[in-house]
C-alpha positions in Angstrom: 0.0 0.0 0.0 1.2 3.5 -0.8 0.6 6.0 2.0 0.6 9.7 1.2 1.4 12.2 4.0 0.9 15.9 3.6 -1.6 18.7 3.8 -5.3 18.7 3.1 -6.8 22.1 2.4 -9.7 24.0 0.9 -8.3 26.4 -1.6 -10.1 29.7 -2.3 -8.6 31.5 -5.3 -10.0 34.9 -6.5 -9.0 36.6 -9.7 -8.3 40.4 -9.7 -8.6 41.8 -13.3 -5.9 44.5 -12.7 -2.3 44.5 -11.5 -1.1 44.6 -7.9 1.7 46.9 -8.9 -0.8 49.6 -10.0 -2.4 49.5 -6.5 0.7 49.7 -4.3 2.5 52.9 -3.7 6.2 52.2 -3.0 6.5 55.2 -0.6 3.6 53.8 1.4 4.8 50.2 1.5 5.1 50.4 5.3 1.4 51.2 5.7 -0.6 49.0 3.3 -4.4 48.9 3.5 -5.7 47.4 0.3 -8.9 45.6 -0.9 -9.2 44.1 -4.3 -12.5 43.7 -6.1 -12.3 40.3 -7.8 -14.2 38.9 -10.7 -14.1 35.1 -10.1 -13.9 32.8 -7.1 -12.9 29.2 -7.2 -13.2 26.8 -4.3 -11.2 23.7 -4.8 -10.0 20.6 -2.8 -6.3 21.0 -2.5 -3.3 20.3 -0.3 -0.2 18.3 -1.2 -1.5 14.9 0.1 -4.8 15.2 -1.8 -3.2 16.4 -5.0 -0.7 13.4 -5.0 -3.2 10.8 -3.9 -5.9 12.0 -6.4 -3.5 11.5 -9.4 -2.2 8.2 -8.1 -5.8 7.0 -8.0 -6.4 8.2 -11.6 -3.3 6.1 -12.6 -4.9 2.9 -11.1 -3.3 2.9 -7.6 -5.2 2.7 -4.3 -3.4 5.3 -2.2 -4.2 6.0 1.4 -3.8 9.5 3.1 -2.4 9.9 6.6 -3.2 13.5 7.6 -5.3 15.5 10.0 -8.5 17.3 9.0 -11.1 19.5 10.6 -14.8 19.6 11.4 -15.6 20.8 7.9 -14.1 17.8 6.2 -17.3 15.8 5.3 -17.6 16.9 1.7 -13.9 16.6 1.2 -13.9 13.0 2.4 -16.8 12.2 0.0 -14.8 13.7 -2.9 -11.7 11.6 -2.0 -13.6 8.3 -1.5 -15.5 8.9 -4.7 -12.2 9.2 -6.6 -10.6 6.1 -5.2 -8.5 7.5 -2.3 -8.6 5.6 1.0 -9.5 8.0 3.9 -9.7 5.8 7.0 -6.3 7.1 8.3 -7.4 10.7 8.1 -7.9 12.0 11.7 -10.7 14.5 12.1 -10.3 17.1 14.9 -13.8 18.5 15.6 -12.5 21.6 17.5 -10.8 23.1 14.4 -11.1 23.6 10.7 -9.3 21.8 7.9 -6.5 24.0 6.5 -7.6 26.8 4.3 -5.7 28.8 1.7 -7.0 32.1 0.5 -5.4 33.8 -2.5 -5.9 36.7 -4.8 -4.2 36.4 -8.2 -3.8 39.4 -10.5 -3.8 39.4 -14.3 0.0 38.9 -14.5 -0.2 35.8 -12.2 1.2 37.5 -9.2 -0.3 36.1 -6.0 -1.1 37.3 -2.5 -2.3 34.6 -0.2 -2.8 33.5 3.4 -2.7 30.0 4.7 -4.5 28.9 7.9 -3.0 25.6 9.1 -6.0 24.6 11.3 -6.0 20.9 12.0 -2.7 20.5 10.0 -0.9 21.8 13.1 -1.7 18.5 14.8 0.0 16.3 12.1 2.7 15.3 14.5 0.1 13.5 16.7 -0.4 10.9 14.0 1.8 7.9 13.5 2.6 5.3 10.8 3.1 2.7 13.6 -0.7 2.6 14.1 -1.3 1.3 10.6 -1.6 -2.5 10.6 -1.5 -3.2 6.8 1.9 -3.7 5.2 3.3 -0.4 3.8 5.2 -0.6 0.6 6.0 3.1 0.1 5.4 6.3 2.0 5.3 9.8 0.4 6.2 12.5 2.8 5.1 15.8 1.3 4.9 19.3 2.9 2.9 19.5 6.2 3.8 20.5 9.7 7.7 20.4 9.8 7.9 18.4 13.0 5.6 15.8 11.6 7.6 15.4 8.4 10.7 14.6 10.4 8.8 12.2 12.7 7.4 10.3 9.7 10.8 10.1 8.1 12.3 8.6 11.2 9.4 6.2 11.6 10.0 5.0 8.0 13.7 4.5 8.8 12.8 2.5 12.0 10.2 0.4 10.2 12.4 0.0 7.2 9.7 1.4 4.8 11.0 3.1 1.6 9.9 6.7 1.5 10.0 9.7 -0.8 10.9 12.9 1.0 9.6 16.2 -0.5 10.4 19.2 1.8 9.0 21.7 -0.7 7.4 24.8 0.7 8.5 23.9 4.2 12.2 24.2 3.4 12.5 27.6 5.0 11.0 26.3 8.2 13.0 23.1 8.4 16.2 23.5 10.3 19.4 22.0 8.9 19.2 19.3 11.6 15.6 18.5 10.7 16.5 18.3 7.0 19.4 16.0 7.7 17.1 13.6 9.5 14.5 13.7 6.8 16.9 13.3 3.8 19.2 10.7 5.2 17.9 7.3 4.2 15.2 8.5 1.8 14.7 6.3 -1.2 13.7 9.3 -3.3 14.4 13.0 -2.6 12.5 15.5 -4.9 12.2 19.3 -5.3 12.3 21.9 -8.0 15.6 23.5 -8.9 15.3 26.3 -6.4 14.3 24.0 -3.6 17.2 21.6 -4.3 19.7 24.5 -4.4 18.3 25.9 -1.1 18.5 22.4 0.5 22.1 22.1 -0.6 22.9 25.5 0.9 21.2 24.7 4.2 23.0 21.3 4.5 26.2 22.6 2.9 26.3 19.6 0.6 27.1 19.1 -3.0 25.0 16.9 -5.3 27.4 14.0 -4.9 27.2 14.1 -1.2 23.4 14.2 -1.3 23.5 11.0 -3.4 25.4 9.3 -0.6 22.4 9.9 1.6 19.5 9.1 -0.8 19.0 6.5 -3.6 17.3 8.8 -6.2 17.4 12.6 -6.5 14.8 14.3 -8.7 15.0 17.9 -9.7 11.9 19.3 -11.5 12.7 22.1 -14.0 9.2 23.4 -15.0 9.0 23.8 -18.8 12.5 22.3 -19.1 11.4 18.9 -17.8 13.2 17.2 -14.9 16.5 15.6 -14.0 16.7 12.2 -12.3 20.0 11.3 -10.7 21.5 8.3 -8.9 25.1 7.5 -8.1 25.5 5.9 -11.5 22.9 7.7 -13.7 21.8 11.1 -14.8 18.6 11.0 -16.8 17.1 14.2 -18.4 13.4 14.0 -18.9 11.6 16.3 -21.4 8.4 18.1 -20.4 5.2 16.7 -21.9 3.3 19.2 -24.1 0.1 20.7 -22.7 -2.8 21.5 -25.0 -3.0 24.8 -23.2 -1.6 26.4 -20.0 -4.4 27.4 -17.7 -3.0 27.0 -14.1 0.5 25.5 -13.3 -0.4 25.1 -9.6 -0.3 21.4 -8.6 1.9 20.3 -11.5 4.7 19.3 -9.1 2.4 17.2 -7.0 1.0 15.5 -10.2 4.6 14.8 -11.4 5.3 13.1 -8.1 2.2 10.9 -8.5 3.2 9.9 -12.0 6.7 9.1 -11.0 5.7 7.0 -8.0 3.0 5.1 -10.0 5.8 4.0 -12.4 8.3 3.4 -9.6 5.8 1.3 -7.7 5.4 -0.9 -10.8 9.1 -1.4 -11.1 9.5 0.5 -14.4 12.8 2.0 -15.5 13.5 5.5 -14.0 13.3 7.2 -17.4 9.8 5.8 -17.9 8.8 6.9 -14.3 10.0 10.4 -15.1 8.1 10.5 -18.3 5.0 9.3 -16.5 5.5 12.2 -14.1 5.8 14.6 -17.0 2.5 13.4 -18.6 0.6 13.5 -15.4 1.7 17.1 -14.7 0.3 18.5 -18.0 -3.2 17.3 -17.1 -3.4 19.6 -14.1 -1.7 22.5 -16.0 -4.6 22.4 -18.4 -7.3 22.9 -15.7 -7.9 25.5 -13.1 -7.3 23.9 -9.7 -5.2 21.0 -8.6 -7.8 18.2 -8.5 -10.2 19.3 -11.2 -8.7 17.3 -14.1 -9.5 13.8 -15.1 -8.2 11.1 -17.3 -8.6 7.3 -17.9 -5.6 5.0 -18.0 -6.2 4.5 -21.7 -6.2 8.3 -22.3 -3.0 8.5 -20.3 -1.3 5.8 -22.2 -2.3 7.4 -25.5 -0.9 10.7 -24.4 2.2 9.1 -23.2 2.8 7.5 -26.6 2.1 10.8 -28.3 4.7 12.6 -26.2 7.4 10.0 -26.0 6.7 7.6 -28.9 6.6 4.6 -26.5 3.8 2.2 -25.7 2.9 2.1 -22.0 0.6 -0.5 -20.4 -1.0 0.4 -17.1 
C-alpha cells in the first residue's frame, strides 16, 4: 500500500482583473491597506496529500492518506472516496477547521495569499506505527515540519522506503531536521530552487546528497526534470500541454506519475516520463484536483509525447 502524508486544504482563489503593482505605492509600503474587487472565485479541494493521492488513483493505484482534517471535512472526504482514495487514516479534529488557503491572483499571475493551518498543526500527533497493513512506500510531502521529520524517522525505524519532499516547508525546516528527513530516503524530490536551497542549508554538493538518498529528482518546469542516482543522470523532457491554464499542482502531479511508475518497477526514465505526462493534465485545468483522465487516455498521451507504448 502507498501512503501519502501531507496537507489537506480548501483552496479559495480569487482573480483580480488588474495588477497589484498599480495599486501599491512604493512610498507607502510600510502602511498597506488594500482591498481588491475580484471577478471570479474558485473553491477547490487541495493540499499536497490530496493532490498526489488523487493523481495516483487516476493512474490505477489505491493510495491512502495519513493526515489531520477538521470539522468541515465531510464533503472533502466524500470527494476523495468517490475518486478512489482511502481516507480511513485521516484523523478528524472536531474543534478546528481543515487547513484553508485564500489567495488573490492578478492578471499577471502575481499572487497574494494567506494559509491557515488549522488541524494540520496536529499532524505530529499521527503515526505510521498505528497502521496495521503492510506499507510498501510512503510519500512525505509538505505538512507540519515536526511531523515530516517524525514520519521520516518512523520509516527508517520500520524499514519502509519513502519519498521525501520538503518543498514549501524548506524555509521552516532547520538543517538538523532536513538532515534527519533526507538521510535514508529512497527518493528526494524538489524543484531546482528547492534543491539549491536544500544544498545550501545542508552545505552539501549533489554528490554528497546522493550518498544519503538513492534517487534525487530535480523538477525544472517547462524544461522537464532531471533524475540522478550514483550511476545515472537522466534528463526528462516536459510533456506538451494542450493549453496552459494553471500551473499550480503540476509538481504534485509529477510526483504521483513518477511514483506510479516506480511502484510498478518500471525504469527510472519511464517513471520520469509518466510524471511529465501526469503534470500536464493539471496544468490544463484551473485547480489541482479538477482534471480527469482514464488509464487509456493517459497511455495514448504518453505515446504521443514519448513515442513509446505504456501499459497500465
